[in-house]
C-alpha positions in Angstrom: -3.2 31.5 -46.8 -6.1 29.8 -45.1 -7.1 31.4 -41.9 -6.2 30.0 -38.6 -8.5 27.3 -37.2 -9.9 28.7 -33.9 -10.1 25.8 -31.1 -13.5 24.3 -30.9 -15.1 23.6 -27.5 -16.8 20.6 -27.3 -19.7 19.8 -24.7 -20.0 16.7 -22.7 -22.9 15.2 -24.6 -20.5 15.3 -27.9 -17.6 14.2 -26.3 -19.5 10.9 -25.2 -20.9 10.6 -28.8 -17.7 10.6 -30.2 -16.3 8.3 -27.8 -19.0 5.6 -28.4 -18.2 5.6 -32.4 -14.4 5.3 -31.4 -12.9 8.3 -32.4 -9.8 9.4 -31.3 -9.3 11.6 -28.0 -13.2 11.5 -27.4 -12.2 10.0 -24.0 -10.6 12.7 -23.0 -13.8 14.2 -20.8 -12.9 13.1 -17.2 -9.1 14.2 -17.9 -10.5 17.8 -18.7 -12.5 17.5 -15.5 -9.7 16.7 -13.4 -7.5 19.2 -14.8 -10.2 21.9 -14.0 -10.3 20.5 -10.8 -6.6 20.6 -10.2 -6.4 24.2 -11.3 -9.7 25.1 -8.8 -7.3 23.6 -5.8 -4.4 25.0 -6.4 -6.0 28.5 -6.5 -5.4 31.1 -3.8 -8.7 31.4 -3.1 -9.2 27.8 -2.0 -7.7 26.1 1.1 -8.1 22.8 3.1 -9.9 23.4 6.3 -10.3 20.9 8.8 -13.8 20.0 9.5 -14.0 16.9 11.6 -12.0 14.8 14.1 -12.9 11.4 15.9 -11.0 9.0 18.0 -11.0 5.3 18.3 -9.5 2.3 20.7 -9.0 0.3 17.6 -7.2 1.3 14.3 -8.8 3.2 11.8 -8.7 2.7 7.7 -9.5 4.8 5.2 -10.7 3.4 1.7 -12.2 5.0 -1.4 -13.7 7.9 0.3 -14.7 6.0 3.4 -13.2 5.4 7.0 -13.7 2.4 9.0 -14.0 2.6 12.7 -14.0 -0.3 15.1 -12.9 -3.3 13.6 -14.6 -2.0 10.0 -18.1 -2.3 12.1 -19.1 1.4 11.7 -18.4 2.9 8.3 -18.5 7.0 7.7 -18.4 8.6 4.4 -16.2 11.5 3.3 -18.2 12.3 0.0 -20.3 15.3 1.5 -18.9 18.6 3.2 -18.5 16.8 6.6 -18.3 12.9 7.2 -21.4 11.2 8.1 -22.2 7.7 9.4 -22.9 5.6 6.1 -23.9 2.4 8.1 -23.3 0.1 11.2 -22.7 -3.5 11.0 -24.9 -5.4 13.9 -23.3 -6.0 16.9 -20.8 -9.2 16.8 -19.3 -11.4 19.6 -15.7 -11.6 20.0 -15.5 -14.6 17.8 -17.1 -12.8 15.0 -14.8 -9.9 14.9 -13.6 -8.7 11.7 -9.8 -9.1 11.4 -8.9 -7.8 8.1 -10.8 -6.5 5.1 -10.6 -5.7 1.2 -12.7 -3.3 -0.6 -13.8 -4.5 -4.1 -14.6 -2.3 -7.1 -17.0 -4.0 -9.7 -15.4 -4.1 -13.1 -17.5 -2.4 -15.9 -17.2 -4.5 -18.6 -18.7 -7.3 -17.4 -22.0 -9.1 -16.9 -22.1 -10.8 -13.4 -24.7 -13.3 -12.2 -26.0 -11.1 -9.2 -27.0 -7.8 -9.3 -25.3 -6.8 -6.1 -22.1 -8.0 -7.7 -22.3 -4.9 -9.7 -21.8 -2.5 -6.4 -18.8 -1.9 -4.4 -18.7 -4.5 -1.7 -16.2 -5.2 1.3 -14.7 -8.5 2.0 -14.2 -9.2 5.6 -12.4 -12.2 7.4 -13.8 -12.8 11.0 -12.0 -14.8 13.6 -13.9 -17.6 13.5 -12.6 -18.2 9.9 -15.8 -16.5 8.0 -15.1 -15.0 5.0 -18.2 -12.7 4.4 -19.0 -10.1 1.6 -21.0 -6.9 2.5 -22.1 -3.9 0.7 -19.9 -1.2 0.7 -22.8 1.2 0.3 -25.2 -0.3 3.2 -23.6 -2.6 5.1 -26.0 -5.3 4.0 -24.4 -8.9 4.2 -24.6 -10.5 0.7 -22.4 -13.6 0.9 -20.5 -15.9 3.3 -18.1 -18.6 3.2 -16.9 -20.6 5.9 -13.2 -21.3 5.6 -11.7 -24.1 7.9 -12.4 -25.3 11.3 -8.6 -26.5 11.3 -6.6 -23.5 10.5 -6.7 -20.0 11.7 -6.8 -17.4 8.8 -5.7 -14.1 9.7 -5.1 -11.8 6.8 -6.1 -10.9 3.3 -4.2 -9.4 0.5 -4.6 -8.6 -3.2 -2.7 -10.9 -5.6 -3.9 -8.7 -8.5 -6.0 -5.7 -7.4 -9.7 -5.9 -8.1 -9.2 -9.7 -9.7 -7.7 -12.2 -7.3 -6.9 -11.7 -3.6 -5.5 -14.4 -1.1 -6.0 -15.2 2.7 -2.9 -16.4 4.6 -3.3 -18.0 8.4 -0.9 -17.4 10.9 2.5 -18.3 11.0 3.2 -22.2 12.4 6.5 -21.1 14.2 9.1 -23.7 15.6 9.5 -23.0 19.4 12.3 -24.1 21.8 10.6 -26.4 23.6 9.1 -28.1 20.2 12.8 -28.5 19.0 13.6 -30.0 22.2 10.8 -32.6 21.8 11.8 -33.4 18.1 8.7 -32.1 16.9 9.1 -31.3 13.0 7.3 -28.2 11.9 6.8 -28.9 7.9 3.9 -26.2 7.3 4.7 -22.8 7.5 1.7 -21.2 6.4 -1.6 -22.1 4.6 -3.0 -19.9 2.0 -6.4 -19.8 -0.1 -6.9 -18.0 -3.3 -10.0 -16.6 -4.7 -11.0 -14.8 -7.7 -13.6 -11.9 -7.1 -16.6 -10.6 -9.6 -17.9 -13.2 -8.8 -16.4 -14.9 -5.8 -14.7 -18.3 -7.0 -12.1 -20.4 -5.4 -8.7 -21.2 -7.0 -7.3 -23.3 -4.6 -6.0 -23.7 -0.9 -2.4 -24.9 -0.2 0.3 -25.0 2.4 3.7 -23.2 2.2 5.8 -26.3 3.1 9.6 -27.5 3.5 9.0 -29.9 0.8 8.3 -27.4 -2.0 9.9 -23.9 -0.6 12.9 -25.4 2.0 13.4 -24.5 5.3 14.0 -21.0 7.3 10.9 -19.5 6.1 10.2 -16.2 7.6 7.3 -14.7 5.6 5.1 -15.1 2.4 3.6 -12.8 0.3 1.7 -12.8 -2.8 1.6 -10.5 -6.1 0.9 -10.4 -9.6 0.7 -14.5 -9.7 4.1 -14.5 -7.6 4.7 -16.0 -4.5 7.9 -14.0 -2.6 9.2 -16.3 0.0 11.5 -14.4 2.7 14.4 -16.8 4.6 16.1 -16.6 7.7 19.3 -16.1 6.1 18.2 -12.8 4.5 17.4 -14.9 1.0 14.2 -13.7 -1.0 12.8 -16.5 -3.8 9.8 -15.9 -6.2 7.9 -18.8 -7.2 5.1 -19.0 -10.2 1.5 -19.4 -8.9 0.5 -20.6 -12.1 3.0 -23.5 -12.3 1.9 -24.6 -8.8 -2.0 -24.9 -9.8 -1.2 -26.7 -13.2 1.0 -29.1 -11.6 -0.4 -30.0 -8.0 -4.2 -29.2 -8.4 -6.1 -32.5 -7.6 -9.3 -31.4 -7.5 -11.2 -28.0 -9.3 -13.7 -26.9 -6.2 -16.8 -24.8 -6.8 -18.4 -23.3 -3.8 -21.4 -24.3 -2.8 -20.8 -27.3 -4.9 -20.6 -30.5 -3.4 -16.9 -32.1 -3.8 -15.0 -35.8 -3.3 -12.6 -34.4 -1.0 -15.5 -33.4 1.6 -17.1 -36.8 1.0 -20.0 -35.0 -0.9 -20.2 -32.3 1.6 -20.8 -28.6 0.1 -17.4 -26.5 -0.4 -17.6 -23.4 2.1 -20.6 -24.6 4.2 -20.2 -24.7 8.1 -18.6 -26.9 9.5 -16.8 -28.4 6.6 -15.1 -25.4 5.2 -12.7 -25.7 2.1 -10.5 -28.6 1.8 -6.8 -28.4 0.5 -7.1 -29.1 -3.4 -3.3 -28.1 -4.2 -0.7 -30.3 -2.8 2.9 -29.8 -3.0 5.1 -32.9 -2.9 8.2 -31.7 -4.3 10.7 -28.9 -4.9 9.5 -25.9 -6.7 11.6 -24.2 -9.4 12.8 -20.9 -8.4 12.0 -17.8 -10.7 14.2 -15.4 -9.0 16.5 -15.4 -6.0 18.2 -12.4 -4.2 19.8 -11.9 -0.9 18.3 -8.6 1.1 18.4 -7.1 4.5 14.4 -5.7 4.2 13.0 -8.0 1.6 12.4 -7.2 -2.5 10.5 -4.6 -4.4 9.5 -5.5 -8.0 8.0 -2.6 -10.4 9.0 -0.4 -13.3 9.4 -0.6 -16.9 11.1 -2.7 -18.1 10.5 -5.0 -14.9 13.2 -4.1 -11.9 13.9 -4.9 -8.5 15.2 -3.1 -5.8 17.0 -4.6 -2.9 19.1 -3.8 0.2 22.5 -6.1 0.6 22.4 -7.8 3.6 26.2 -6.6 4.7 26.3 -4.3 7.4 28.4 -1.9 5.3 25.8 -1.8 3.0 23.3 -0.4 5.2 21.1 2.2 3.6 22.4 1.3 0.1 19.7 0.0 -2.2 20.4 -1.5 -5.5 18.3 -1.3 -8.6 18.8 -4.3 -11.1 17.0 -5.7 -14.1 14.6 -8.5 -13.3 15.4 -10.4 -16.3 19.0 -11.0 -15.6 19.8 -9.2 -12.5 22.0 -6.7 -14.3 22.9 -4.0 -11.9 21.5 -0.6 -13.8 23.8 2.2 -14.7 23.7 4.5 -11.5 21.9 1.8 -10.1 23.3 2.2 -6.3 21.2 4.6 -4.5 22.4 6.3 -0.9 21.1 9.1 0.9 24.2 9.0 3.1 22.1 10.4 6.0 22.8 9.9 9.6 19.4 9.3 11.3 17.3 6.8 13.8 14.9 5.9 10.9 16.3 4.6 7.6 15.4 6.4 4.1 12.5 4.7 2.0 12.9 3.8 -1.5 9.7 2.3 -3.5 8.5 2.3 -7.2 6.5 5.3 -8.0 2.6 4.0 -7.3 1.3 6.1 -10.6 4.2 5.7 -12.8 5.9 2.6 -14.0 8.9 3.7 -15.1 9.9 5.8 -12.0 11.0 5.5 -8.5 10.7 7.9 -5.4 13.7 7.5 -2.9 13.0 9.9 0.5 15.2 10.7 3.2 15.0 13.7 6.2 16.1 16.4 3.9 15.8 15.1 0.5 13.6 13.5 -1.9 14.6 11.8 -5.4 12.1 10.8 -8.0 14.2 8.6 -10.4 13.5 7.7 -14.0 14.3 4.4 -15.2 15.7 4.6 -19.0 15.6 1.3 -21.0 14.2 -0.9 -23.5 12.8 -4.3 -23.3 14.9 -6.4 -25.3 17.6 -4.2 -25.7 21.3 -5.6 -24.7 22.5 -2.7 -22.8 21.9 -1.9 -19.0 19.6 0.4 -18.3 19.9 3.8 -16.4 18.7 5.3 -13.4 18.3 9.1 -14.0 17.1 11.8 -11.7 14.3 13.2 -12.8 13.7 16.0 -10.1 14.8 16.1 -6.5 13.0 18.1 -3.7 15.3 19.5 -0.6 14.8 20.8 2.8 16.9 24.1 3.3 19.1 23.6 6.3 22.3 25.6 7.4 24.5 22.8 8.5 27.6 24.6 8.4 26.9 25.6 12.2 26.3 22.4 14.3 23.8 23.0 17.4 25.1 23.9 20.4 24.5 23.8 24.3 25.5 26.7 26.5 26.2 25.9 30.5 27.7 27.9 33.3 29.9 26.6 35.6 30.0 27.3 39.5 32.7 29.8 38.7 30.7 31.8 36.5 32.6 30.9 33.2 30.2 30.1 30.0 31.3 26.9 28.5 29.4 26.2 25.1 29.5 22.2 24.2 28.7 21.8 20.3 27.3 18.6 19.0 25.8 17.5 15.5 22.3 16.8 15.0 21.0 13.8 13.6 19.4 14.4 10.5 15.9 13.2 11.5 16.3 15.2 14.8 12.7 16.2 16.0 14.2 19.8 16.1 14.5 20.3 12.4 12.2 20.4 9.3 12.0 16.8 8.0 10.2 14.7 5.4 8.2 12.4 7.0 5.6 10.7 4.5 5.0 11.2 0.6 1.6 10.3 -0.8 1.0 10.3 -4.8 -2.8 11.7 -5.9 -2.1 9.8 -9.5 -5.4 11.5 -11.2 -4.4 15.2 -10.2 -0.8 14.1 -11.0 0.1 15.9 -7.7 2.9 14.6 -5.0 2.1 15.1 -1.2 5.1 15.5 1.0 4.7 16.1 4.8 7.0 18.0 6.4 7.3 18.3 10.1 8.4 22.0 11.4 11.1 21.5 13.7 9.5 22.3 16.8 10.5 19.8 19.6 7.4 20.5 22.3 4.5 20.9 20.2 5.5 20.2 16.4 3.2 20.3 13.7 3.1 19.4 10.4 2.2 20.7 6.5 2.0 19.1 3.3 3.6 20.4 0.5 2.1 19.9 -2.7 4.5 19.5 -6.0 4.0 18.6 -9.7 4.0 15.1 -10.2 6.2 15.6 -13.3 8.5 18.5 -12.5 8.4 18.6 -8.9 7.4 22.3 -8.9 6.0 23.5 -5.6 2.2 24.2 -6.1 1.1 25.2 -2.7 1.7 24.4 1.1 -1.4 22.8 3.4 -0.8 23.3 7.0 -2.1 20.6 9.4 -4.0 21.7 12.6 -2.9 19.1 14.8 0.0 18.3 16.6 2.6 15.6 14.7 4.1 13.5 17.4 6.9 11.7 15.1 7.3 9.1 17.9 4.0 7.5 16.9 2.6 6.0 13.4 0.9 8.3 11.1 -1.1 7.7 7.8 -2.0 10.4 5.3 -4.4 10.0 2.6 -5.2 12.5 -0.3 -8.2 12.2 -2.3 -8.8 14.9 -4.4 -10.9 17.3 -2.3 -10.1 15.4 0.8 -7.3 14.6 3.1 -7.5 12.1 5.7 -4.8 12.2 8.7 -4.7 9.0 10.8 -2.7 8.9 13.6 -1.9 6.5 16.5 -1.2 7.7 20.3 -0.1 5.0 22.8 -3.0 2.9 22.7 -5.6 5.3 21.0 -6.3 6.5 17.3 -7.3 9.6 15.9 -8.8 10.6 12.6 -8.8 14.2 11.0 -10.2 15.3 8.1 -9.6 18.3 5.8 -12.2 19.4 3.3 -11.2 22.0 0.4 -13.1 25.3 1.0 -13.3 28.5 -0.4 -11.9 31.5 1.7 -12.3 34.9 2.5 -9.7 37.2 0.5 
């Protein structure tokens, strides 16, 4: 009998050499490092300690290790033991105020025209319709494009993350005075679509009644699909690829002359970028559904989640196949909770086959079971469930004493999300460490604090708890970002914003 083979230990240089030669499992070095880091993070000798706080009068954003203040003017890095100022942009007028921004990470597999394209950059949209690209590390301006003197662009969004983005104008809404005057609003919004690395224009077009019908309330773009919402609770999906192929009248290049501008350069001030996609007739609908709060698409195979608009269906979520609209087996999910805030359901950000459904006392992680070409409907199974243990058999009571000295008890049932009880508030996924971070408030009404429960992403097993030092006021919005050894808590209180940073530290036993 041959001796048992001893498990070998391969160093980093050997792993990289094997990977370069295409040998299987050679690229596991990064995964091994993350597994080691996860083990360190969960040790009893480690703890997350609050190391920094800062307030602001404007909204605060966190992205990829950087915190942005004052409308992206000031950037603080969280890479080191404590956040420090990475750069400050030069002071700008109100007309040049940054309204929205996207962080761009350069692809590793491409050779790009400019050296600066190989480093992270911040795409920003200003109040005076300039699209400006800054270095995410130094704040140096790298590129600027003037969009338009006619349309008020306001929102940036990813169509395909780190590949294609879109810019959306303010909505052109019909007013009662305009309706009385007989003014017809045929255009709802304008969209400008760009590729990144390098920055290239795809096209500018309008969302109008000719192509999309009337009663439009919102438009978003994702994965090459336009999702258009209507006042009658319908949501319709349209193919952007079809729009470009059928209605593109001229391909435009930034910085080059075009006939639509009479020979002027595209993106130069004051000419901007003309509409080069003209939609002249109704478009074919890829998909349509009626929903009370929009439609989410994801999973594998592709599924969609929606809430029927009927009043008696409030809080009920339907999970259906995108291919033919078939309701999945066990596809109707309902928390049956009594609360002011409705429960939330969404596709798991790090697992294409799973769905997270979170209510005040329960979090269900669901799994989609099905095959792409199978004639049978897919099944929705519960992967695991997390619960907050409450004693609901005894409703709360209020004791009063009458003028005659008689004691009277009034019994009442609290809402499931009552601030006087422990409640799930947020959930964040750290996909590289395979952890779920669930924020729970501790049930103290006056000065309620929160804590984070770290659960294994695959089994739901509780790994550890992390106390948050600041008071958690559930009446105001909160954002939690969990990024390996850093936790960032951003909160709003009336007109001010606060940012609290926690770092992983070694604690004395």
